[in-house]
N, C-alpha and C positions, 0 to 999 in steps of 0.2 A: 622517101623522106625519112631522115633519121629521127630517133626519139628526141634528140636535143633540138633539132630544127622544128619539130612539132611543138615543143614546149615554148620555144621562142615565139612561134606564131601565135599561140594562145595568149602569151603575155602581151604581145603587141595589140591583139584584139581587145584585151581587157583594158589596156591603157586608153585605147581609142574610145571605148564605151565610157570610161571614167571621165575622160576629157569632155565628151559630149554632155554627160549628165551634169557635171559641175562647172562646165564652161571654163575650164582652165586652159588658156591658150598655150601655156608652156608645155602641157602634156600632149597637145595635138600634134601628131606627127613626130613625137619625140623619138620613137624607135627609128624612124626614117633618118632623122637628123643624126642620131647617134651612129646608125649604121653607115652613114656617109663619112663618118670620121675615119681617119687613119687609125690603125690598130694602136699606135702609141697614144694618140689623143683619147681613144676610147678608154684606155687604161687609166689615164689621168682623170677622165670624167667619173668613172666608177669609183676611183679612190676618193675624189672629192665628195661624191654622193654618200659614200660610206662614212666619211669624216663628218658630213653634215648630220647624218643619222645618229652617229655616236654622240655628237655634241648636243643634239636635241634631247636624246635620252638622258645624258649627263645633266643637262639643264633642268629637266623635269625631276630627276632624282634630287638634285641640289635644292630645288624649290620645295620638294616634299620634306626633305630633311630640315630645312629652315623653318617649316611650319610645325614639325613634330617637337614634343617636349619629352625630356628624360624623366622617368619615374623609377622608384625603387623596385627591385625584383627579388624574388627568393633565390637564395644560393650564396655560396661563399662561406668561408670560415675565418676564424681569427685565432692566432696563437699568442697568448699573453704570458708574460713572465712576472714573477712576484717573489719577494724575499719572505722566507718563513715556510711553514708546513702546517696544513690544517689538521685539526683533531675532531672538531665537532661541527659538522655541516648541519647546524640546528640553531634556529633563531633564539632558543631559550638558553643554550649553553655556549654560544659563540663568544670566545674571549680574545681571540687574536684577529688581526686584520684579514688573515687568510680564511679563518672561519667565517667572518662576517661577509667577505666577498662571495664565497660560494653559497652561503645562505641567501644572500640577496639575489643571486642568479636562479636559485631553485625554489625559493619560497616567495609567497606574496601575502600582503596584509589586506585588511579592509580598505585602507587608504594607501596611496603610493606617492612617490615624489615625481614632480614634473621637471622638465629641463630648466625651468626658471626658479625652481626651489619651492613652488607652491604645492600644497597637498591636493591630490585629486583622487576620486574614487577608483579603486582597483577591483578587489573582489566584491566590494560593496557597489550596489547600484545607486543608492542614495542614503542620506542620513538626515536626522533632525536633532535639534538641541532644544531642550525645554527652556522656558523663559528665565528660570532661576539658575540656568547654567550647570545644573547638577545631573541631568539625565540626557544621555545620548542614545538614539535609537537608529540602528543600521538595518537596511534591507539588502540582502545578498543578490547578486546578479543571478538570473535563472540558469546561465551557462557557466557558472563558476564551478570548475572541476579541478581535481588533483591530477598529477601527471599520469596516474594509472587509469584515468577515465571516470573515477568515482566522484560524486557530487560533493561540493563543499557545503556543509550545513551549519546552522547556528550552533548545533551541539559541538562541532569541531572548534568553533571560536570560544565557546564557554570552557571547553576542556583545556585549550591552550592557555587561556588566561588563568585558569585554576592551577595549572602547573607552574606558571610564572609566579604565582602567589604562594607556592608550596615552599616553605622555609627549608625543608629537608633537601630539596633539589639544589638549593644554593644557586639559583639562576641570577645572572647579572641584571635581569629585568625585574627582580623582586621589588626593589624600592619604588619603581615607577608604578607598579600595579597594586601595591599594598592599600587596602581599604576600599578598593573598587569592587562593586558587586556586578557580576555578569549573569544575565538570565536569557534563556532561549524562549522568546515569545511564541514562535512557531519555527518550522523548518528553515525559513529564510529570513527570520527577523531576530535580532539580538539586541538587548537593552543593557546599557551600562549605567549604574547609579553611583555617583561620587559623593563622598561625605560632605564636601564643600566645593564651591565652584573652583575650577582650575582651567584657565583659558588655554594653556598649551596641551590639554589632554588629547586633542585630535591627532597630534603628532605621534602619540603613543600607539595609535591604532595602525601604524605601519608595521607592527610586529607580525612576522610571518606565522601563518596558521598551520598547525599540525593536524593530520588526519587522526581523529580520536580512535577509530576502530583498529589502527595499527599500533598505537602507543598506550592505550589505556590499560593493557594487561602487563605493562612493564613497570617494575618497582623503581623507586627513586634510586636505589643502590645500583640497579642494572641500567638505568637510563643512559649514563655516559658510555656504556659498553655495547649498546645495541648495534646491530648491523645497520640499522636505519641512520646511524650517525654518518656513515660514509656511503650509504645507498639510499638517499632520502627520497621520500615521496612528498613533494610539495606542489604548490599551485603557481609557481613562478614561471618565467618565460623559457627556462631551460631545465633539462633533467640530466642526471649523471648517466653516462654510457659506459665509462670504464675508469679504473684507477690503477696506477702503477706505483710501486713502492721500492725503496732501496733495501739493502740487505738487513738493515736494522728495523725495518717495518715502517719507516717514515714515508709519508706520501710524497712522491716526486712529481706526479702529473695527474691531472683530472681532466677527462674528456667529457664534454657536455654536448648534447644535441637539443634541437629545438623541441619545445613542448607543444604538440599540436592542439592541446586542450587549453592553452593559456587564454584566460578570460578576455584579454584585450586584443586577441588575435595572434596568430602564429608569427613568431619573430622572423625577420627577413633572413638573418644568418642561419645557415644550416647547423652551425655548431661553434663552440669556443673551447679551445684547449688551454688550460692554465698549467704552466710549468713552474715549479718552485725551486728556489735557489737559497743556499745557506748564507750568502754574503751579497751585499749590494754590488761589490766589484765584479762578482761572477755574473750577476744579472746584467750589468752594464756591458760586459764583454759579449754576452749572448745577444743582446740587442744590437750591438754594433756589427756582429757577425751575421745577423739575420736569422739566428736560431729561434728568436721570438720576435714578434712584430710590434708589441705594445708593452708598456710598463709605466708605472707612476713613480715620481720622485727620482727619476734617472735622467741624466743629461742626454739630449738628442737634438737632431736638426729640426724635426717637425714635432712640435708640442702644442697642446692646448693648456691654458691656465684657467684657474678659477680661485676665488678667495677661500682660504681656509677659515673656518669659524674658530680661530684660535688667537689668543692675545698673549704676547710675550712682553715681559717687563721685569724690572728689579723691584721687588716688594720689600718695604721697610718693616722692621719690627721695633716699635718704640720701647717695648719692655726690655730689649737687649741694649739699647743705646738711647738715652733720653734726648739726644740731639735730634733724632728723627721725629720727635713729637713736635718740633718746630716747623711750621709750614714753609718758612723761607729756606730752611735747609733742604727739605724735600724738593722744593721748586728749583733751587739752584742746582742740585745734583741732576735733576731731570733735564734742565736746559743745557747742562754741560756736555751732554751726549750729542754727537753729530749724527742725527738719524739719517740724513741724506747720504753720508758716507757709509753708514752701516748698511743701508738697504742697497745702495748702488754698487758698492765694492765688496763688502763682506758677504752679502747674500746674493750677489750677482743680479740684482734687479728683480728677483722673484719674491717680492714682499711689498707691503705698504707701510709707510711710517705712520705711527698713531700717537695720540696724546691722551686717549681715553679708554674705557673698559669694553666698549662695544666694537666688535670686529667689523670691518667694511663689508659691503655686499648686501646690506639690507636697506631699510628705509631711513635709518638714522643718519643725520648730517654729522660727519666727523668733526671733532674739534681740530682746527687747523694746526699744523706743525709750525712753530715759529721759524721765520725766515732770517734769523740772525746770521750775519756774515761771519761773526766771531762768537761761537757758542760759549767759549771760555770767558770772554769779557762780559757777556750777558749774564752768565751765572755769577760771576764775581760781583757784578753790580747789585744783584738781588741780595747777596749776603751783606755787602757793605751798607746798603740802605737800611738793613735791619740791625746795624750796630756790630757786625762781625768784623774782626781785624785779622789780617793774615800775618802770621809769625813765620818768616822765612827760615829762621834758624831751627825752629821746632817742626817745620813743615806741617803747620796746623792752622786752622781757622779757629779763633777764640772769641767768645762772647763773654766779656768780663762780668757785666751786670747779671747775666743768667748763670754764670759759673759753668759754662759749657765749652767743650772743645771738640773740634772735628779734626782728628789727627790721624785717622787711618780707617779703612773700610775693608772688611772681609766679605767677598762675594762667594756664596755657596751655590753650586749648580750641578747639573748632571754631566757625567763624563761621556758626552756625545759630541761629535765633530762640530755640529752647528752651534751649539751653546758654548763650546770652548772658544770658538772664533768670536761669537758675540760678546762673551765675557772679556776677551782681550780688547775689543773695540771700546767697550764701556770703561775698562780700566784706563785706557789711553786718554779718554776724555776727562776722567776725574784726576788723573795725574797732571794733566795740563793745568788744572785748577789748583794744583799744589798739594794734593792729598795722596798719600801712599795707599796702594790697593793690593790686597792679596786675593788670589783665587783658589778656592778649595773645590776639588772635583769629587763627586760621589757616583757610584753606580746607581742607576735609577731606583732600584728597590731599596737600597740603603738610604738614599736621599729621602724617599717617602717615609720609611719606617723610623729612621733615627734623626732626621733633621726637620722635616715638615710637620709630621704628626705631633711631636713634642714642642714645636715652634722654637727650635734651637738654631736660630740664624739672626743676624742683624740685617743682612741684605741678601735676598734670595732671588736669583735669576731663574724664572720659571715660566711655563706656559699654561694658560687656562684654556680648556676646551669648552667652548660655549655651545650649547645645544641650538638647533635650528629655531626653536621657539624663543631664543634669546632671553631665557629666564635667568637673571643674574642673582637671584635671591641667595643661593648657597654661597656665592662668592663675596657678597658685600653687605648682607644683613648683619646687624650687630649681634644677633643671637647665634651667629655661625662662626664666632671667633675661635672657639675651641674645637679640637678634633672630636667627631668626624666632620665638623663643619669645614668649609673651604675658604673661609675669610682669612687668608694667610697674611693680609696686611693689617689685621686686627683693627679694621676700620669701623667707626661708629658715627653715624649721622642720622638723627631722627627723621629728618626730611626725606632722606634717601630710603630709610626703612619703610616709610609710608608709601613711597612711590613703588618700591619693590613689591610690596604686598598688593597694591592696587593693580600692578601690571600683570600679576599672575591670577587675579580673580575677575578682572573686568572683561566681559565678553565683547565689548566694543573694540574692534581692531584699531580704530582711529585713536581712541582714548589710550589704548595700550602703547601705540606708537608715540604718542605725546609723552607718556610716562617714561618710556625708554629714552627719549631725547633729553628729558630733564635729568635722568640718571647719568647719562653720558656727560652732560655739561657740569653737573654738580660734583661728580667724583673727579673728573679731570681738573676742576678748579681747586680741589683739596690736595692733589698730588700725593695720594697714599702709596703710589708706586711711580717709578719712572717707566711709564708705558713706552715701549720701543717700536714694536712692529707686529704686523699680522702677516704670516707667510702665505705665499701662493701655493696652490696645489698644481703640480705639473704632470702632464699625462702625454707620454710619447705614443704616437699612433701612426699607422701607415697612411700615406697620402690618399689612397683610394677608399678609405673607410669614411663613409659619410653618415649624416644623421646624428652625430654625437653632440649632445648638449650637456654642459657641465653646470649644475647649480652650485650654490655655495656649499663647500664640502665640510661636513662635520666629521665623518669617518670616510676613509678611502672608498668604501663600498658605495657611497653616494654617487660615484662616477657612473654607476650602472643605471642611473635614473631613467634613461631613455634607451636602454640596451635592446629592447624589443624592436626599436625602429632604426637601429644601426644597419647599414647595408653596404655591400660592395658591388653587387650585380645591379644592372639597370636595364630597362626596356624603353624603346622610343615609341610613343603613341601620339595620336591626334589630341589636341588640347581638350576636346569634350569628353575623352575617355580618361583623362588624368585624375578626375575626381570621383 
């Protein structure tokens, strides 16, 4: 008997035993019946048996897969593109978007930003606020470490705040921290004492913390030139692994890898590379060609959007033209602008039409945009009801009793593509009302220095950047009308002044929200500006990048609010392992 014959015999005996044990009639004598088949039929039988086996295994696999859930896994990288070039990867000296972006990736503050825009503890484990709203006490997480593995201490926090308050350093953070006392209670506890209650203070504690032991021996003069500016040691989710520069020394690319010591847990991505471009057109080409995978404010097929905390409008200066002191003039000029056309056509749909000073995206109910079918007619009706008469020969609206005429408007604004297009749309609306309009364009620095600061404009097309705390005091309080105040509409309203003051000192979030709603309603009703739109932040991303949540954006760096939870790799696990 051959070996093959003996194997078949053993298999037959095993089948018979299995059939007797489990009383499966089908298996009893199966080998005999199969052996009785012709060779061709046996082949068909075995093929069918194999098919049934494979189908059974496939069914079991499909059942398993249907019960498994996908969870984020470690791995993968991202290549991002950006316009500009960083100089200071340092939260105290960051002055450009490129600086702030890299500082946000490599540094962390006591508090951080969530995907919804709420503040949440980061390096801090917890905090308390005194009943009078003037003392904030933070306890650091026991695992809070810098990217070199050294512990983050209260002394590091006190040092960082002290440098922010150092006038000689000229930090952009100076104004926010002036007058705040910072004390290390112990190694893990830091206490801030404010001269008076300031409800938005908690947002200031997102300031990235520097390691005192590395920076304290560096003078103010040498601070901007330290190697730590481009080789930072922070406590953020990533750390710098390499930098490439062009022939002139400008940074062209920064490679980041995950920080294994990040207090909130190692990021899912292994790293992020940020490539820098000198022009938006070059960045757009790189994105289209696949040289970079993500970029903001660049057109692409797959984008996420979020509201910018910015308000654009035409702000009136009554001291340059007395006609703008008349409420009906301001209202008519505001109503004459077709905001739906402006947002839908000029801005491509990436904006929200507004009528008030508070940007959308928060708790405030926006003043509705009038749904007039004919904005020109609605505006003319406002003027006529107040006694204004249009003189077609002079192309002017005249108010004889008040000895006023509205016979021409000069709009001054920045020489940037978006504002040039918006100015043209505004001009078209006012010219339909019968008013001639001129547009004067200025380079941004020139506009700020020679137009805005001395208040040399009658109509200024401009954008206000509102903080996440939505503190509007500097923009609308009557004490802020002159430079360096930001009240560019020269607005004065005692009721609004009181609301602005209460909103920044009241610790009750519900009371602050109510104040802000009244501020929105009251200012909108006075028409100190033709509020036009709040733009959308657009972020082009690869389709397989998940976990991205965009809060309301104040600066582009806010897009990294949840960067530690972004992921491209996944694992399939049973549901009870997913948590």
